[in-house]
C-alpha positions in Angstrom: 27.0 82.9 123.4 25.2 82.5 126.8 24.4 85.5 128.7 25.7 84.4 131.9 29.1 83.9 130.1 29.3 87.5 129.1 28.2 88.6 132.6 31.0 87.1 133.8 33.6 88.2 131.2 32.1 91.9 132.4 32.5 91.4 135.5 36.1 90.4 135.1 36.7 93.5 133.1 35.1 95.8 136.0 37.2 94.5 138.6 40.6 94.2 137.0 42.8 96.8 134.6 42.6 96.3 130.7 45.0 97.3 128.3 45.3 97.7 124.7 48.9 98.2 123.9 48.7 98.9 120.2 46.3 101.3 118.5 46.9 103.5 115.5 44.9 106.3 117.2 47.4 109.3 116.7 47.6 108.6 113.0 44.0 108.4 112.8 43.1 111.5 115.0 45.7 113.4 112.5 44.1 112.4 109.4 40.7 113.2 110.3 41.6 116.6 111.9 43.1 117.5 108.5 39.9 117.2 107.0 38.1 119.6 110.0 36.6 116.8 111.9 36.7 117.3 115.5 36.6 115.2 119.1 37.8 112.2 116.9 38.5 110.4 120.1 35.5 111.1 121.9 33.1 110.5 118.9 34.4 107.3 117.8 36.3 105.4 120.5 35.4 106.4 123.9 32.1 104.8 124.2 33.3 101.6 123.3 36.7 102.0 125.8 34.0 102.4 128.5 32.0 99.2 127.5 35.2 97.2 127.8 36.5 99.0 130.7 39.6 99.9 129.0 42.5 101.7 131.7 45.2 102.0 129.4 45.5 102.5 125.7 48.8 103.0 123.8 48.6 105.2 121.1 51.3 104.4 118.0 52.8 107.1 116.3 52.5 105.8 112.6 53.9 107.5 109.7 53.0 106.1 106.0 56.2 105.4 103.6 54.6 108.1 101.0 55.4 110.7 104.1 59.2 109.6 104.4 61.8 110.7 104.6 61.3 114.3 104.1 57.6 114.9 106.1 58.2 112.1 108.6 59.4 114.2 111.7 56.6 116.9 110.9 54.2 114.2 110.3 55.3 112.6 113.8 55.1 115.4 115.5 51.8 116.8 114.3 50.2 113.7 115.0 51.4 114.0 118.6 50.0 117.3 118.7 46.7 116.4 117.1 46.2 113.7 119.2 46.7 115.9 122.4 44.7 118.7 121.2 41.4 116.4 120.4 41.7 114.6 123.7 41.8 117.7 125.3 37.8 118.8 125.7 37.6 115.2 127.4 40.5 115.4 129.7 38.7 114.4 132.5 38.1 111.2 130.9 40.9 110.1 128.9 44.6 111.5 128.4 48.2 111.3 127.7 50.4 109.9 130.5 54.0 110.1 130.8 55.2 108.6 133.6 54.3 106.1 136.4 53.0 108.7 138.7 50.9 110.2 136.0 49.6 106.3 135.0 48.9 105.7 138.7 46.7 108.8 139.1 44.5 108.3 136.2 44.2 104.6 137.3 42.9 106.0 140.7 40.8 108.7 139.3 39.4 106.4 137.0 40.6 108.3 133.9 42.0 106.6 131.0 45.6 106.6 130.4 46.9 106.9 127.2 50.6 106.2 126.3 52.6 107.1 123.1 54.8 104.9 121.2 56.6 105.4 117.8 56.0 102.6 115.3 59.3 102.7 113.8 62.2 105.5 114.3 61.5 106.3 110.5 61.0 109.9 111.9 64.3 110.3 113.7 66.2 109.8 110.3 69.5 108.5 111.5 69.9 111.5 114.3 69.3 109.7 117.7 69.4 113.2 120.0 65.9 113.3 118.5 64.6 110.6 120.6 65.5 112.8 123.6 63.1 115.7 121.5 60.4 112.5 121.2 60.7 111.7 124.6 60.0 115.0 126.1 56.9 115.1 123.8 55.7 112.2 125.6 56.8 109.2 123.9 57.6 106.2 126.3 57.8 103.2 123.6 59.5 102.7 119.9 60.1 99.9 117.5 63.1 100.4 115.7 61.4 100.0 112.3 57.9 99.2 110.7 57.6 96.6 107.8 60.0 98.6 106.0 64.1 99.0 106.0 65.8 102.0 107.4 69.2 103.1 109.0 68.3 101.0 112.1 67.0 97.7 111.1 65.7 95.8 107.7 62.2 94.9 109.2 59.7 92.2 108.4 58.0 92.0 105.3 54.3 93.3 105.3 51.4 91.4 107.0 50.2 90.4 103.6 53.1 89.2 102.0 55.0 85.8 103.0 58.7 86.1 102.4 61.8 85.8 104.6 63.5 89.1 104.8 67.1 88.6 106.0 69.3 91.2 108.2 69.3 92.6 111.5 69.8 95.5 113.6 72.6 98.1 112.1 75.1 99.6 114.4 73.1 102.4 114.7 70.2 100.2 115.5 71.7 99.2 118.4 73.0 102.2 119.8 69.2 103.5 119.1 68.8 100.5 121.4 70.8 101.6 124.3 69.5 105.1 124.0 65.8 104.0 124.7 66.9 102.2 127.4 69.0 105.0 129.0 66.0 107.3 128.4 63.2 105.4 129.8 61.6 104.0 126.5 60.7 100.4 126.1 61.9 98.6 122.8 58.9 96.9 120.8 60.0 94.1 118.2 56.7 93.9 116.6 57.8 94.6 113.2 61.3 93.0 113.3 62.2 90.1 111.1 64.2 87.4 112.9 67.5 88.4 112.8 66.3 91.8 114.2 64.7 90.1 117.2 68.0 88.3 117.9 69.8 91.0 118.0 67.6 92.7 120.3 67.5 89.7 122.7 71.3 90.0 122.3 71.9 93.8 122.9 68.7 94.6 125.2 69.8 94.8 128.8 66.1 95.7 129.7 62.6 93.8 129.4 61.3 94.6 125.6 57.8 93.9 124.3 56.0 92.6 121.1 52.8 94.9 121.4 51.0 93.5 118.6 52.0 90.1 117.2 50.4 86.6 117.3 52.3 82.9 117.3 53.7 81.4 113.8 52.8 77.6 115.4 48.9 79.0 115.2 49.4 80.8 111.7 52.3 81.1 109.6 53.0 84.9 108.8 56.2 86.6 109.2 54.6 89.2 111.4 54.2 86.2 113.8 56.5 85.0 116.7 57.9 81.4 116.4 57.8 79.4 119.7 61.4 80.1 120.9 61.1 83.8 120.3 57.9 83.6 122.8 59.6 82.0 125.0 63.2 84.3 125.0 60.9 87.3 125.2 59.2 85.8 128.3 62.2 84.9 130.1 63.3 88.5 129.6 60.3 89.8 131.4 58.7 91.1 128.4 54.9 90.7 127.3 53.3 90.0 123.9 50.3 91.6 122.8 47.5 89.5 120.7 47.0 90.8 117.3 43.6 91.1 116.0 44.6 91.8 112.2 42.8 88.9 110.3 45.7 88.8 107.9 48.3 88.1 111.0 45.9 86.0 112.8 44.7 83.9 110.0 40.8 84.4 109.9 38.3 86.6 108.4 36.5 89.4 110.3 32.9 86.7 109.7 31.9 84.9 110.8 32.1 86.6 114.1 32.3 83.2 116.1 35.3 81.8 114.2 37.1 85.3 114.1 36.9 85.1 118.2 37.8 81.6 118.1 40.9 82.4 116.2 42.4 85.3 118.4 41.4 82.5 121.2 43.8 80.1 119.8 46.7 82.8 119.8 46.1 83.8 123.6 46.0 80.0 124.8 48.7 78.9 122.4 51.2 81.9 124.1 50.0 81.5 127.4 51.2 78.2 127.3 54.6 79.1 125.6 55.1 82.2 127.6 53.4 81.6 130.9 50.5 83.3 131.9 52.1 86.2 133.1 53.9 87.3 129.8 50.8 87.6 127.1 48.7 90.6 126.8 46.5 92.0 124.1 47.6 94.5 121.3 44.7 94.4 119.0 46.2 97.0 116.1 42.5 97.7 115.1 43.2 99.3 111.8 39.4 100.0 110.1 39.1 103.0 111.3 42.8 104.4 110.2 41.8 102.6 106.7 38.7 104.5 106.5 40.5 107.6 107.3 43.3 107.6 104.6 42.7 109.1 101.5 42.9 106.8 98.3 41.5 106.5 94.8 38.7 104.1 95.1 36.3 103.8 97.5 37.5 100.3 98.7 38.7 100.2 102.3 40.5 97.5 104.1 38.4 96.0 106.9 40.7 93.2 108.1 40.1 93.6 111.9 38.8 90.5 113.9 37.4 92.6 116.4 35.1 95.2 115.3 35.5 97.5 118.2 37.0 97.7 121.6 33.4 96.8 123.1 34.0 93.0 121.6 37.0 92.6 124.1 34.2 91.3 126.4 33.1 88.5 124.1 36.9 87.8 123.6 37.1 87.3 127.4 33.8 85.2 127.6 34.8 82.7 124.9 38.4 82.0 126.7 36.3 81.6 129.8 34.0 79.1 128.2 37.3 77.4 126.9 38.4 76.9 130.1 40.9 79.8 131.1 40.8 80.8 134.6 39.6 84.5 135.9 43.4 85.0 137.4 45.0 84.0 134.1 42.4 86.3 131.9 42.7 89.1 134.5 46.5 89.2 133.3 46.1 88.8 129.7 43.2 91.8 129.4 45.2 94.3 131.1 47.4 93.2 134.4 50.4 91.6 132.6 51.0 95.0 130.5 50.2 97.3 133.2 52.8 95.5 135.3 55.3 95.7 133.0 54.6 99.6 132.1 54.8 100.5 136.0 58.3 98.6 135.8 59.6 100.7 132.9 58.0 104.1 133.1 59.8 106.5 135.5 
C-alpha cells in the first residue's frame, strides 16, 4: 500500500474520533489476572490503541457457557472489577466512563474512554432487578443473549455454524428491553436470530445497535444482518459495527490484502444500505481472549482479520483508496458511534 495513503488515513484518525464498539477486554483481563498477570491493558493493548488514535472502546462482559448458570453473576462482576483494577495504574490515559459528562471529559482531556456492555443477560438469570445492579457497576449496554438460548431470547447459532434458529424474545425478554431503556442502557442485537431482531424492532422505543455484525449479502452467516434488517436498524437511528472475525466476515487472516478487502466490502455495502451515518466499527478481536483461555490442547483460535488495533489505519487507507470520502470515513471510524453514545448516555 502506498505510503501516501497510509499517511492520509493516519491524518483522518488524528483529526476525528475513533471507536471500537466491541472488544472482549474485561473477559481477557479477568482470565489473565487469575494467572497473576498484571497491567494487561497497558502491556497488550494501549500502544496499539494509541497508534490507531482510539478514543472510545466498548468492553463486553462475556461469560462462557461453562460458567453458567451457577457462576454467571460471580464471573460477570469479577470481570468488571478486574478491568477497573487493571486500568487504575493508567487512569490518566484510559478508564471506564459511565455518563455523557464523563465521556466528554475523557475526550476533552485526551483519555481513552471505556464503556461496559453485557454480552448477553445470562448473568442476570431471570431477575431484572439485577439490571439495576449492573447499571450501578457502570454497565451501559447489553445484548439479550449471546449465541445460546436463555430466559430472554433464543439467540442465533454460533459463528462457525450455519443453521436457522427460530424463536424470538420471551415475555421476560421484552420486559428486559423496556427495563434497559428505562435505566438508560442501550440494546445490542448482534447475537439475536432473525425472529429476535424482529421482536426488538417491534418493542424498542429507542435506537438500538448491532455492535459487531456484518452483512449477509456480502457473506451468508447467521451472525450477519440482511439488508432489510440493516435498513430497519438505521431507520430507527441505530448504528451497526462491522465485525472483523474471519468466520463471520467470510475471509481468512492471510493474505492480509484479502482480509482488508473483505472488511472494506462489508463497510461499503452497509454504507450503501444503511446510509453513511449508521455504520461504524465493532471489530470483536478475539485472538487475545482465545490465547488467555485454558484448553486441553495448544491450538488457539486465530480468526481476527485485523491482527491488532493498529491495523485500523490500514483498513481506513484501503477505504480511501477505494473511493470513500473523508467525511464518510470519519463517521465510520468513530463519529457515528460517538454521536449515538452521546445521545443515549445520561
